N, C-alpha and C positions, 0 to 999 in steps of 0.2 A: 446828330443828323447824318454826319458822314458815315458813321457805323451802320446806320440803317440802309443807306445807299449801297454800302459794301455788301450787306446781307443780300439785297435784291440783285446786285450784279453777280455775286457768287452763285446765287440760286439760279439765275438765268443761264449761266455757263454750264451748270450741271443739270439742266432741265430734264433732258431725256434720260440721262443716266440715273436720275433719281427714281425712275420708275422701277428700278431693280434689275439685277443681272442674273439670268438663269445659267449657271455654270454646270458642266457635266463632268467635272474632273473627279477622280477617285481619291478617297482618303486611304492612305496606306501606311503600314509600318507602325512601330511603337511610338514614334515621334508624332504621328498623326498630323502630317503637314499636307495641306490641300495641294494635289498635283505632285506629291512626293518631292517638293522643293528641297534641294540639297541644303544642308545646314549652313554651308558657307555662303549661300545666296539668299538667306533670309533677310527680309527687309528690317532695317533698324527701326525699332518702335520708340515712340515717346515714352518717357519714364512714367511708371504708375505712381499713384499717391498712397499706396498701402491698402491692405484688405480692411474692409469695414463691414458692419452688420447690416447696413441699409444703403440705399441709393435714392436720391431725390432728383426730380427733373430740374427744379429750380430751388436754390437755397439749401437749407440743411433739413434733415429728417426731424420730425417733431419728437419722436421717441429715441432716446439715447441708448447706447449699448447697455444691456442689462435690464431693459424694461421687462415687465412681467406680462402685460396684456394691453391691447388697444383700449383707449379711453372709453369707447362706446360699448365694449363687451363686458358681460357680467361673469367674473371668474367663478362665482359660486352657483352658476346656473345648474339646474337639475338635469341630469342625463337620463334619457329613457323616453318611453312613450312613442306615439305615432302622430305624424303630421300628414293630413290628407289635403292635397292641393288640387283644385280644379283648374284645368288648363284648356282654353278654347283654342285648340290646335290639333295637330296630328303628327305622326311620325311613321316612317317605314324603314328606318335604319338606326343603328347604334354607333355609326361611324361619323363623328362630328368634324372630321378633318378633311373631307373631300367634298366636291361640289355635287356629286351624284346623290340623289335621294333626298329625303326630308328627315334630317337627324333629330333625335330627341335631345332638346337643348340641355336638360340637366346632366347628361353624360359629360359634356364638356366641362362643366363647372364643378361637379362633385365626385367624378370618378378619376379624373386626372389632375394631379398636382403639377405645379410649375416650379421652375428654379427658385422663384421668389414670390412672395405674397404681397398683394396690394392693400394698402391701408385705406379704410373708408372715411377717415377724417382728415385727409390731406389731398391736395390736388393730384399729385402723382408721385407717390413714394413707395418703394418696395423694401420688404424686410425678408430675412432669411427663411427659406423653406427647404427645398431639396438642397439648395446651395446655402451653406451656413455663413458664407462671406463673399464679398464682391470687391473687385478692384478695377480701376480704370485710370487713364491719364487725364490731365486737365482738358485736352482737346477731344477726348472721348473717341479716339480713333480705334480703340480696342476695348475689350472688357474680358475679365477673367472671373470665373466662378469656382469656388472651392466647395466640393461636394461634401455634405455631412456624412460621416462614415456610418451613421445609424440609418440612413435612408433606405427604404425598402419598397418593393412593389407589393401588391395585395397578396401575392402568393408567398411572400417572405424572402424572395430573392433580392440581393442587394442592387441598389441603383448605382451604376458606375459611370465613369467618364465615357466609356464606350457607348452606354445607352444614351447619354446626352448628345454625343456626336452623331449617333445613328438617328436620333430624333430630328436633329437639325438637317441632316442630309436627306432624310425622307420627306420632311415637310417642304424643303426648298425645291424638290424635284417632283413630288407627287401630291402635295397638299393643296389647299384652297388657294386661289389667286393671291389673296393678301399674304399668306404664308410664303409663297414663292417670291413675292415682292420683297418682303422684309428680310427673310433669311438668305435671299439671293445676293444681298449686299455684303455678305461675308465672303472674303476671297482667300482667307487663310485660317486654318485651325491648328493650334499648337497645344501640346500637353506637357506643361513644365514638370509635372509629377503625376503620380497615380490618382490623385484626388482633385487635380486642377485642370480646367479646360479654358483655353483662351481663344476668343473669336476676334479676328482682325478684319476691319471693315475696308471696303473699297475706298481709297482716298478720294475718288471722284464723286462718290455718292454718300459719304459719311454725313450724318447729322447727329445732333446731341441727344436725340431720343433713342437711337439705336441700342445703346447698352440696356435701357429699360425694356425695350421691345424683346431683346434676347432674354432678359430676366423673366418675362412673362411666358416664355416658351414652355408648353407642356412637355413632359418627358414620357416617352413610351419605351417598352421593353424590346431590345434587339432580339432576344431569344424568342419571345412570343411572336413577333412579326417575321421571324425566319420561318415559322411554321404556319403562319396565317397571312393571307393576301391583304395588303394594306389598302389598295386603291379600289376596293369594291364595297358596295353596301352590304350590311350584314345585320342580322338580328341575334347573333351570338354575343353575349356580354363580353366585352373586351377586358383584358388584364390591365388594370390601371394602377395608380399610385396614390389616389386620393382617399378621403375619409369614408367614402361609401362604395359599396359593390352592388351590382345589379343582381337581384334575386328573382324577379318575375317580369316577363315581357309579354304583352298582348298588343301587337302592332296597331297603332292608331287608337287604342282604347285604354291601356293601363301600363304604367312603368313603376316598378317597386325597387327602391334602394334601401339597403340596410347598412348600418354602421359596421365598418371593418373593425372587429374587436382587437386586431393586432396592428391598427394604424399607428405607425411609429412616431408620427409628428404631432400627436394629439396635445402634448404638453409644450410645444414650441410657443413662444410669446404671441406669434401671429395667429395661433389657433386656439389659445385659451379662451373659453367662453363661447366657442364656435362649434357648430355641427353637433348639437345637443340631442337631437331626436334619434331614437334607436332605429326607427323605420320611417321612410318618407314614401308616400304613395301619390303618384300623379295620375289622376283620372282625366281622360280627355273627352271633351264635348265639342259638338259642332256648332253650338249656339250658346251665347252668353246667358240668355234667359233660362235655358235648361240648366246650365251650370249654377246659376244663382238659386234656382229652386232646389237643387241638390244641397247647396250650402244651407239654406233655410231648414231643410229636413234633417240636418245633422250629418249628412253624408260627406261633407268636406269641413276642414278645420278652420279655413281662412278664406276671405274673399276680398281681393284688391279691387276696389270699386272705381270704374272708369266712367260711370254714368251719373252725372250730377243729379238728374231727375230722380233716379232710383235712390240715390243717397238721401235726397230730401224727403221722399214720400213713401219708400217701400220697406222701411224698417219698423213696421208696426206689427210684425208677426209675433206669436207668443214668446218665443225664446228671447227676442230683442226687448219686448216689454218687461220681462221678468229679470233681465240683466244677465241671462246665460250667454247671450251674444252681445259682445261689446263693440263699440265703434271708436275710432280715434283718427284724428288728422295729424300726421307726423310732418311738421314743417321741415323742409330740406333746403340745402343751399346749392343744389346742382343746377346747371343751366337748363333752360327749357328744352334744348334740342329743337328739332323741326318736325313736328307732326303736321302733315300736309297732304294735299293731293299733288302727286308728282306728274309733271308733263314729260312724256317721252319725246324729246326734241328730235329724235331720229325720224319721227312721223312728219310728213310734209306739212300738215296743217298747223303743227306747233313749231315749225322752224323759225318763224318770225316772232321776236319777243313782244311786239305790239299785240299780237293775237293772244299771247299768254297773259299779258297785262289786262287785256279786255276781259278775259274770263275771270281773272282775279277780282276785278271790280264787281262782278256779278255775284260773288259769294257774300251773302248778307249775314255776317257773324252776329251783329247786334240783335237782329231778329231771332236768330237761332239760339243765342245765349239766353235771351229773355223767355222765349216760348218753349224751349226744349230743356234747358239746363239751369233754370232758376238763377240766372246771372252769376253762376259760380265759377266761370272760367275767365281767363284773361286772353285776349287776342295776342297771338305770337307775332312780334315785330322783328325778331332777330333770330338767327340760328343759335345765338348764345344769350337769349333773353334770360332775365332773372340772374344775371351775373355781371361781373366787371369786364367781361370779354366781349359783350355785345355792342354793336354799333347803334346805340340808342340816342345819340346826341350829335352835335356838330363835330366833324373830324378835327383833330388837333393837328399841329404842324408836322409831327412825326408821321402820322397817317398820310397826310397830303404829299409829303416827299416820297413815300413808298408807292402811293397810288399814282403819282404824277408821271411815272415812266410809261404808263399804259393809257394813252389818250382814249377816252370814251368807255373805258371799262366800268367806271362808276358814274352814275347819273348825278347831275348837279344837286338835285333835291335830296338824294340819298347822302351825298357828301355833306350837305348842310344840316340835315336833321335826322338822318336815318330814314328807314322806310315808314311812312305813315299810312296805315290802312284806311280804306274808305269808310266813312261813317254812315251807318245804315240804321235800320230799326223801324222805319216807317215808309209809307208809299212815296212820299216826296223825295226823301233821300235816295231810295232805291231807284226812282225814276231818273234822278240826276246822275247816279252811278252808271245806269244803263245807257244814258245819253252819251256819257264820256266813253263808254265801251264801244258804242257804235262809231264814234269818231275815230277811235284807234283802229277799229276794223276797216273803216273806210281808208285810212292812211295806209293800211296794209294791203289794199286792193280788193276789199270785200264790199258787197252791197246787198240790199234786200231785193229779191226778185220773186214775185208770187208768194210772198210770205216767208221765204227761206233766205238765209244768209248764204251768199254764194261768192266764190272767187270770180270776179268780173272778167278775168282773162281766160280762165279755163271752163267756167260754168259749173265747177264742182261745188256742191254744197258743203258748208262747214259742219261736219258731224264727227262725233267721236264717241268712244265707249269708255265708261269708268268701270274698271274691274275691282270687285270687292270680295272679301271672304267672310264678312260677318254682318249681322243685321244692324248693329249699332252705327256703323259707318254708312249703312244704306240710307238712313234718314238724311244725312248730310248730302249725300250724292243726289238724292231725289230733290232736295231743296235747290241745289245748284242747277239740276236739270230743268226744273220748273221755271226758275228765273231766266235761264238762257233761252228758253222757248219764246219768251217775250220779244226777243230780238232776232228770232229766226234761226238760232243755233240748235241743231238736233243732237241730243245726248241720249245714249242708251246706257242704262245701269244694269250691269251683269254680275250676279252673285255666283261665285264658283267655290268648289271645296278647297280646303287648305293646300292639298297636294298640287292641284292644278294651279292655284295662285302662285305657289312657290316656283313651280316649273316654268310658268310663263314669265314671272318676274326675273328669274335667273337668265332667261334667254331674251329678255327685253321685248317680249311678245305682248305688248299692251299699248294702249293710247294714254290712259291716265289711271293712276291707282293711288290709294292711300299708303303712306309709309311713315314710320316714326324713326327719324334719325336722332338717336339719343345724344344728350349733351355731355360734355366733359369739361371739368375745370382745367384740364391740361391737354388740349387737343394736340395732335401730332400727325404721325405718318398715316393714321387711319383716314385722314381727310383726303388723301390721294385715292384711297380705295373708294371713297364716296364721290369725289368730284374731279379727279385727275383726268387729263386728256387721254393718257394711255389707257386708263381703266374704262373709258367710255366704249372701247372696242372689244373688251374682254368679258365674255359671259361669266356670270357668277360674282361679279363685283357689285358694289352698292351704288355705282354711278348710274342709277336708273334713269336719271334725267338726260344722260348723254352730254354732260357738260364738257366742252372742249374750249379752253381759254388759257392763253399763255399767262395772263395775269393771275388767274386762279392757281396755276401750277407754281408760279414763283412765290405767291403768298403762302401756299402750303409748305413749300421748302423753307421759307423764312420762319414759319411757325416751328418747324422741327429743329431749326438751328438757333432759336432764341436762347440767349444765355441768362436773361433776367426776366422777371415777371413783367416789367415795363415793355420789353421787346416783344414778349408773347402777346400782350394786350394790343400793341400796335399792329402786329402781323395778323392776328385773329380778326380784329375789327376791319382791316383792309379786305380780308377774304370775305367777311360777312357782307360788307357793302357791295362787293363785286357780285356775289351770289344773289343778293337782293335786287340789284340792278338788272340782272338777267331774267328775273321772273321765271325761274325754273320750277317753282312750286306755287301752289295756292296755300299760303300759311293758314293753319287752322287755329289751335288754341292750346293752352297749357294751364297747369295749376301749380301752385307753389307749396303744396303739401300732398303727401301720399295718404289717400283715404283707404283705410283698411278696417274691415269688420272681421271679427274672429270669435270663436267659441272660448269661453272662459277657462277651458283646460289648458290653453297655451298662454304664454306670457312673453314679455319683451323687456329689454333693459330700459332704465330711465332715460339714458342719453340716446339720441338718434344719430346714426352716422351722418356726416355732412352730405353724403351722397344719397341718403334716404334708404327706403326699403323696396323700391320698385325699379325695375329695368324695363322700360316700356310699360306693359301691363303685367309683367311677370314679378311675382313676389320673391324677394331674396330673404331667406329665413335663417341665414347662418348664425345669428346671435339670439334667436328665439328659443324657447324651451317649453317642455311639457310640465304642467303643474296639476297632478292628479287630485289634489285636495281642493282645487277651486270649483 
């Protein structure tokens, strides 16, 4: 208990520094010391524990040195063939590292390698990729990476320590806000030898996740970006270091990736059984119904299904009946995340949490699940539902001690049992929920006048817009609109194209919108990018709700500094309860399996990664392969 209080106190002391430090010093000389610090003035560092093949956030890596492949990958998978993926999205840029434009997301994952590769069957463990080994001290105040001498960019030029340092310097000064945040916490860079780079963290903002964050840093070519502008959108395929290169670009319509035949890292243990398709084509659609029709016609290889009604009723087309199209539900162990309608609390009508709670009461999940989704979804009760990190029961003593420093941050009912959604499904229950909603609005200073819910002090009607980018979510928004009309709340549902949706979301130009915060078994610094007070004022972050809470900031810091799984559970549940108590979103629903339909010419391993095959609605195909004989 004393340790937990210590975590909280330490986190509070470093609250604002934890937001990241944007330094503008130069890296100079062969020693590569930030700010050209004289050798005699270098800070004495904690002793390292020796170079290792992997690094785990908590505990030990599952796979020991010398392992041959991840347990969920098939080392004998067939290489070749084409995968065609339908994507209901758009893009106007191939630069995934800046806030400007709408980047094609596959570029980030398949064109650029990272210092280390993440395992899909562990909470958060990294294994060698560009860096063949990693070292850090017990206090994780610094991290060193030893670069594999075989590492190459796609043009065959070697990846060097200079490229790694250039990548860090570029991302921390010109990259997306989360990159500037993370990489800005490095205050000193050293190069012990020609193959090793050491990042030293600011002692005031260090946390135990930072070495792994640095391990996930993409590496870009200094030579390439000396000739090309980094901080502008572009449709010119960039020089990367990953398994695929871009060979065809049609902005907003098609993106084609082909395997780099000279990819140096193909036989690394973290890559064996991965990246098996010779060619991957992403075809972009504006509507999921049109994309599904393309899949049925054989114009796409795979279809990740997010519509339970369609999964239950729409697979009677000829190819499905004859077995040429297969369906499977891949159970996974990843947390639900929070798929929700997000309130923009920067808007005056949503500043009061009682208003947000009232609107939450009007969402009739039980009716929607039964009538639209064949009762195939589970109502999301926690930002970490479906995992041991969620606040789904009574808070234990460790949580209570941590939460106790912030009076009023967590509601008593949420402390005792977690958040319990309203029970709906029929007229009587809905009427009871709306009666409770009217009571909350009355407490917040609203009342019905001439059939409209108005602010009794200003006379302003309670009205807002739900911004959407696809028809699937439109049904949910219309249902919420129709329900709120019963109590005089005016809701406009507006469907916009993907580019406009992204631009408005990034600048916080919306009242309410749907968003899917993906879940992680090892949450960390990314939580600040989603819910941190500092990030609420920075365009381009994921703090769409505008959360500004000292308790949230402290609990995020506690998560990043947790030394054991038990400490991580305590801190994450405390954050979960605080967010739930604030009613920053209308929680929607989740499923505990990935529903995927696919043509029989592609196949998958017997074992499913713990994290599954979907990221949001996007299909992650790293371990699938082409089977021409099927």
